[in-house]
C-alpha positions, 0 to 999 in steps of 0.5 A, spaced: 427 551 440 423 554 434 418 550 429 423 549 423 428 546 428 423 542 432 421 539 425 428 537 423 429 534 429 422 530 429 424 528 422 431 525 423 428 521 429 423 518 424 429 516 420 433 513 425 427 509 428 424 507 421 431 504 419 431 496 420 439 496 420 439 501 426 435 495 430 440 490 427 446 494 429 443 495 436 442 487 436 449 486 434 452 490 440 450 484 444 457 481 441 460 486 447 456 482 452 459 475 449 466 478 449 466 480 456 463 473 458 468 469 454 474 473 457 471 472 464 470 464 462 477 464 460 480 468 466 476 463 470 479 457 467 486 459 467 485 462 475 482 455 477 488 451 474 493 456 478 497 455 485 495 459 490 501 464 489 500 464 482 493 466 483 495 472 487 499 474 481 493 474 476 491 480 472 484 483 475 478 483 470 476 490 473 469 492 472 469 486 466 467 491 461 475 492 458 474 487 452 467 488 450 468 496 450 472 497 443 466 492 440 461 496 443 464 503 441 465 500 434 458 498 433 455 505 436 460 509 432 458 505 426 450 507 428 452 514 428 456 514 422 450 510 418 446 516 420 449 520 415 453 516 410 447 512 408 444 519 406 450 520 402 450 513 399 442 513 397 442 520 394 437 523 400 442 528 402 440 533 397 433 531 398 434 532 406 437 539 404 431 541 400 427 540 407 432 543 411 436 548 407 441 550 413 446 545 413 448 545 420 441 544 422 441 538 418 447 535 421 445 537 429 438 535 428 440 528 428 444 529 435 438 529 440 435 522 437 441 519 436 443 521 443 437 518 446 437 512 443 444 510 445 444 513 452 439 508 453 442 502 449 449 504 452 446 503 459 443 497 458 449 494 454 454 496 460 450 493 465 449 487 461 457 486 460 458 488 467 453 483 470 455 477 465 463 478 467 461 477 474 456 472 473 461 468 469 467 469 475 462 467 480 465 467 487 472 467 484 471 475 483 472 476 490 479 474 490 484 479 492 490 480 488 497 482 489 496 489 486 491 490 491 485 489 486 480 483 486 479 478 480 472 482 479 469 488 482 462 488 484 458 494 483 458 495 491 466 497 490 467 504 490 467 507 483 465 501 480 457 503 479 460 510 476 465 507 472 459 502 469 455 508 468 460 512 465 462 506 460 454 507 458 455 514 457 461 513 453 458 509 448 453 514 446 459 519 445 462 514 441 455 514 437 456 522 436 463 521 434 461 516 429 456 521 426 462 527 426 466 522 422 461 520 417 459 527 416 466 529 415 468 523 410 461 522 407 463 515 405 461 509 409 467 505 407 471 511 409 468 512 416 468 504 418 476 504 416 476 511 421 472 508 426 476 501 426 482 506 427 480 510 433 476 504 437 480 498 435 487 499 432 490 505 436 488 502 443 492 496 441 498 500 438 498 504 444 500 498 448 506 496 444 509 503 446 515 503 451 514 505 458 512 510 461 509 512 454 505 506 454 501 508 460 501 516 458 498 514 451 493 509 454 490 514 458 488 518 452 484 512 449 477 512 449 476 505 452 480 507 458 476 514 460 470 511 463 474 508 469 478 514 470 472 518 470 470 514 476 477 515 479 478 507 479 481 506 472 489 505 471 490 511 467 494 517 469 488 522 468 484 525 474 476 524 473 475 531 471 480 531 466 478 524 463 471 527 462 474 533 459 478 529 454 471 525 452 468 531 451 474 534 447 473 527 442 466 529 441 467 536 440 473 535 435 469 530 431 462 534 431 466 540 429 470 536 423 463 534 421 460 540 421 465 544 418 465 539 412 457 539 412 457 547 412 457 551 406 463 555 405 461 561 408 460 558 415 466 553 415 470 558 418 465 560 424 464 552 425 471 551 425 472 557 430 467 555 435 469 547 435 476 548 435 475 553 441 470 548 445 475 542 443 481 546 446 477 548 452 476 541 454 483 539 452 486 544 457 482 541 462 485 534 461 492 536 459 495 539 466 492 533 470 496 527 467 500 524 473 498 529 478 496 527 485 489 531 487 492 533 493 500 534 491 503 541 492 510 544 490 516 540 493 521 544 496 526 538 496 532 537 492 532 530 490 539 527 487 541 520 485 543 516 491 551 516 492 550 509 495 552 504 490 547 499 492 541 503 491 537 502 485 538 506 479 532 510 480 532 511 487 533 518 489 536 521 496 535 528 499 535 531 506 530 535 510 533 540 516 529 539 523 530 542 530 534 538 535 528 540 540 521 541 537 519 545 543 525 550 540 523 550 533 528 556 531 534 552 535 539 548 533 538 544 526 540 537 524 539 534 517 535 528 516 536 523 510 531 521 506 530 516 500 525 516 494 523 510 490 519 515 485 512 513 482 513 509 476 507 512 472 503 506 471 497 509 473 494 516 476 498 518 482 495 517 489 500 520 493 506 518 497 507 512 501 511 513 507 515 507 510 517 507 517 523 503 519 523 499 525 528 498 530 529 503 533 535 504 530 534 501 523 534 506 517 528 506 512 533 508 506 536 501 507 529 498 507 528 502 500 534 499 497 534 492 500 526 491 499 525 496 493 522 490 489 516 489 494 514 496 492 513 495 485 506 494 485 505 500 489 509 505 485 504 505 480 500 509 484 505 512 489 512 515 491 515 511 496 519 515 501 523 513 507 528 516 512 534 514 516 531 517 523 534 521 528 535 515 532 538 511 526 544 507 529 550 508 523 557 509 523 559 516 522 554 519 526 554 524 531 554 519 537 559 514 538 557 508 534 561 503 538 558 505 544 551 505 541 552 498 539 554 495 546 551 495 553 551 492 559 548 485 560 541 486 564 540 481 570 534 480 574 535 484 581 533 480 587 533 486 592 533 494 592 541 494 592 541 490 586 536 494 583 540 501 584 547 497 582 543 496 575 541 503 575 548 505 576 551 501 570 546 503 566 547 510 567 554 510 566 554 506 559 548 511 557 553 517 559 559 515 555 554 515 549 551 521 551 557 525 552 558 526 545 552 530 544 547 531 550 542 535 547 541 530 541 541 524 545 536 527 550 531 528 543 531 521 540 524 519 542 519 517 537 514 523 538 520 527 535 521 522 529 514 523 528 515 531 528 520 530 523 516 526 518 511 531 519 517 536 516 518 531 511 510 531 509 510 539 508 517 539 504 514 534 500 508 538 499 503 533 500 496 534 504 496 527 507 501 521 507 499 514 507 504 509 512 507 503 512 509 502 519 514 496 521 515 493 527 517 499 532 516 504 527 509 503 530 511 508 535 513 514 531 507 512 527 502 512 532 505 518 535 504 521 528 497 519 528 496 522 535 499 529 533 497 530 526 490 525 525 488 529 519 494 528 515 493 520 515 490 518 509 492 510 510 495 507 516 498 500 515 501 497 522 505 491 520 507 487 526 508 494 529 508 496 536 503 501 539 504 506 544 497 507 547 499 503 554 505 502 558 509 496 558 506 492 564 499 493 560 501 489 554 505 483 558 499 478 558 499 478 551 506 477 550 507 472 555 501 468 552 505 469 545 511 466 548 507 460 551 504 458 545 510 458 541 513 453 546 508 449 545 509 449 537 516 448 538 515 442 542 510 439 537 515 440 532 520 437 536 516 431 536 516 429 529 522 433 526 529 429 525 533 435 526 530 437 533 536 435 538 530 434 543 526 429 539 523 424 543 523 428 550 518 432 553 521 439 551 517 443 556 520 439 562 527 440 559 526 447 558 523 448 565 528 444 568 534 447 565 531 454 566 530 453 574 537 449 574 541 455 571 537 460 576 540 456 582 547 455 578 548 459 572 551 455 566 558 457 563 560 458 556 565 453 556 572 456 553 570 463 553 575 468 555 570 473 558 567 467 563 560 468 561 555 464 564 547 463 563 542 464 568 535 462 567 533 469 565 539 469 560 537 463 557 530 466 556 532 472 553 537 469 548 532 464 546 526 469 545 528 471 538 528 464 536 522 462 539 518 467 535 522 467 529 524 460 527 525 461 520 522 459 513 518 452 514 518 446 514 526 447 515 525 452 521 533 453 522 533 457 528 528 452 532 533 446 530 539 451 532 535 453 539 534 445 540 541 444 539 543 449 544 538 447 549 541 440 549 548 443 550 546 447 555 542 442 559 549 438 559 552 444 562 555 448 556 551 454 554 556 456 548 550 454 543 546 460 546 553 464 546 555 462 539 548 465 535 548 471 540 555 473 538 553 472 531 548 478 531 552 482 537 559 480 538 557 479 545 557 472 548 550 474 552 545 479 549 547 486 551 542 491 552 544 496 546 544 503 548 542 505 541 535 502 542 535 504 549 536 511 548 529 511 544 525 506 548 527 509 555 524 516 552 518 513 550 517 510 557 519 503 557 522 503 564 519 501 570 516 507 574 519 504 581 522 498 584 515 497 587 513 497 580 518 492 578 517 487 583 509 487 582 511 486 574 515 480 576 509 477 581 504 478 575 509 475 570 510 468 575 502 468 574 502 469 567 507 464 564 510 459 568 516 458 563 518 465 561 516 469 567 521 475 568 523 475 560 519 481 559 523 485 564 529 485 560 527 491 556 524 496 562 530 494 566 535 497 561 531 504 563 533 503 570 537 509 572 537 512 565 540 519 565 534 523 561 527 523 563 521 520 559 519 525 553 514 521 550 510 517 555 504 512 552 498 516 550 491 513 547 490 515 540 484 520 538 477 517 538 475 521 532 478 524 526 483 518 524 482 514 518 481 506 519 487 502 520 489 496 517 494 491 522 497 485 519 501 480 523 503 473 524 502 468 530 506 472 534 504 479 532 497 479 530 494 479 537 498 485 539 497 489 532 490 488 533 490 491 539 494 497 536 488 498 531 482 496 535 481 503 538 481 507 531 473 506 529 472 501 523 479 498 523 481 491 521 487 486 521 489 480 518 492 474 521 498 470 518 497 463 520 505 462 520 511 465 523 514 471 521 515 479 523 514 485 518 511 481 513 510 486 508 518 487 507 521 480 510 515 475 509 514 471 502 506 472 504 503 474 497 496 474 501 498 479 506 501 483 501 495 483 497 491 486 502 496 491 504 496 493 497 488 493 496 487 498 502 493 503 501 490 504 493 483 503 495 482 504 502 478 498 502 479 494 508 478 486 509 472 483 513 474 482 520 477 475 522 481 475 515 486 470 515 492 468 510 495 461 510 502 460 511 507 459 505 512 453 505 
């Protein structure tokens, strides 16, 4: 820096620090702290007077700076504008030019001192605003909200410290923008009006625009840039784009000021340099709006869905995949896909892939039925699912009538009955398999996982985030095992893992059944709708099961002549014990109690009636459409000896439900295709931490699924239910899932959610 330049800077610094009005303005900036604290106070008061469910729907306070930033910007911008307009107002402008004849030097000599003061003051003010808001919110700040945010965000949260620092820097930028505006307008009143428009009016006007213009315009407002620079704001810009836009604002203001200040001969040169700098910064910002950092070009052609029950904005497509992934060049099939596109409310993170349960359920149906549940996530994600190759729907290649029926499973008493069951299972499976043996033999969860990988490639995504529902945990864990680097986040919702065989998981499952019987008995002691009220429910149940094993209970007036053994009763009652329905009515428990009472009187039609409602059969059939995946995934017994050992262990584990779990593996005895996706552990390294969520009846199993992945966590819902994110009315669980998916922040170990009634 030459001597004249140094002298000019020193002179401007002397002017800046000698004016009392500047100190007063900096003191006035403390109004921003009061504004932040006041809003936090009002928010806290409102929060305290809401119900637990209403609190979940609160809008978060973010880093606490939102309300105070416009105030701070206006004050700092005014400080910058007065730095030069005061010289025009007092006539000192011409005197200053005598000392510093070069007009551009005169203007830019003001920048170092102004920047130094406002950088320090801005940082102090930003941290004071944040800490004041957090202090007022107190412990409430940690409340997780439905959109995945918290009521307030501490500096320890990812990106929050950066956003506060960026806010302080943006205050210095506001001061320099004010300097440019003041130099361009040469009028204090005019500059103040312009700053009011820039910092106060335009942000409010942007909020009145219809969506998605509101989100797009809001992303360009200066007050929303610090959060986006830190990568935690709700705007559409990437961090580099947000920083570039802030520089573009700064370059445009100073260019305008320099152009007006310069003599005529230098105006064009100033405008050219300034316009080039502004354009360069703007070009960095513009392409990044709404783009995910890791999204590439998609090869999928999305069209409006033909189904009349699909949401209007839902789109459908398909992807071609090999029937046999060991022969990628072989025969192909089309896997249907559904898309709920990101709403554009914030910068897109990527794609959330919802993996349906069953096996045999359609994820496209899930998107149609539960599209409203994904609304908060669609601010940040495209939501995609598929109708997997093992989806059981009419009109498919494999006969629907065959896949939705199956034999009644019985407990074999000896090798001969075990062999007879194998023949029965094989005969029914072969009737389904005959239509397309190659496809039937490749319905395993690992093939579905490879199909999902084909979808990822077609989407152009570098990684996927997953919501795995129930049996969807099997293809999800297969995907994590096969493609660990492609998993950004993994939520296991009541999900079944695949790291252990059936026998290894039986202790947890039998313990769950025993707990549910005790809860059922406790409910019956007080519920007027329980047909067993006043009786020892455990004794009634055990007596019924024991008697039915000796002499099956007939289904009266049923032309099929069906009769229920004790094993049949356990299998039929299992879904009702597990999922009794919404509390406090628990309608399925009321139905179950009536069925038990009726069966104890010699008529199993109570069980047959509700089994028939869901299956069309008087007893629970072993559906071929589910078994074609279960059996390929290794759900069966390896031998008759393994079956007998499982029965022995079950008798030790569960006096009330011994043998019930055998129903699933017995369906695979005699299966005509070999196991293609046996249980296997997840890799010890290379996976992002998982989040598991589950109810009383799901949590232990889900926790076991996520436990091998280092850093994983789980949430226990203190109530009944299954697939809580989609089917449950559980705002607390939804909030934790949304928080994890959007920020990868996991709840602490031992987190629970209260039951909703």
